[in-house]
N, C-alpha and C positions, 0 to 999 in steps of 0.2 A: 247693573245690566243696562245695556244701551243697544237698541236695534240698529242695524246697519242703515236704516232709512232716516236716522236722526241727523240733525244739523251737526256739522263737523266740530263745532265748539263744545258740544256736550261731552265727548270723551276727553277732550283737553281739559275741561273744567274739573271733571271727576279725577283725572290723574293729578292735577294741580292740588286737589284737596286730599291727596294721599290714598285714594281708593284704587283698587284693582278693577279694571274694566273688563267685563265679559260681554262680548257682542252677541246679539241675537240675529238669527237668520230672518230673511224676508220670504214671504210666500211668492208664488209666480206673479202676483199682481203688485208686488212691492210693499205689501202690508206686513205687519208683525206676524211671524210664524208662531202661532199659538202652541203648536206641538214642541217647538224648540224652547219657547218660553217656559212651559211646564217642566220639560226635562232639565233645564238649567236651574229652575227654582228648586227642584228636587236635589240636583247635584250640589248646589251651594246653600242649601237650607240652613246650615249651621253658621254661615258667615254672610248671608244675604243682607245687604244694607238697603239698597234702593233700586228702583227702576226709573230711568230718566228717558222720557220720550218727548219728541217734538210734536206739537199738536196745533194745528193740522200738521201732518208729516211734511218733510222736505219736498215731497211730491205734490203738496197742496191738497192732500186728501184727508178728510175726517173719516177715519177707519171705523167701520160698523162694529168691530169686535173690541174696541178699546175698553169698554166696560168689563168684558171678560178678562182681558189682559190685566187690568187693575185688580180685579177680584182675585185672580190667580196669585199675583204678587202678595197681596194682603193675606191670603190664606197661608203663605209661607213666612209671614212675619215681616215682610219688607214694606218699605214706604214707596210712594210714587211721586215723582216730580215731573210736572208738565212744563216744558219749555214752550212758551207761546210766541217765540220770536217770529214765526211765520204769520202771525195775526197782525203784525205791524203794517203789512202791505195793504 
């Protein structure tokens, strides 16, 4: 799973690795939509591999709810990969 706010190379990398990419919606402020995240974790719980996020987001924001997002994915057996590409600036 990859949020729509992620860096564009994230879905490309996942597809290249042979994974099916499921995108997550953003809330009105451009942050990860936690309701969509939970719904998709439930929907894909039998095949959930990982959650790839760019942190800080491509918007340059450290999202306040990132810990909740990580805990949600872990609760469904998924791993979390943080792409720190935006920290290079």
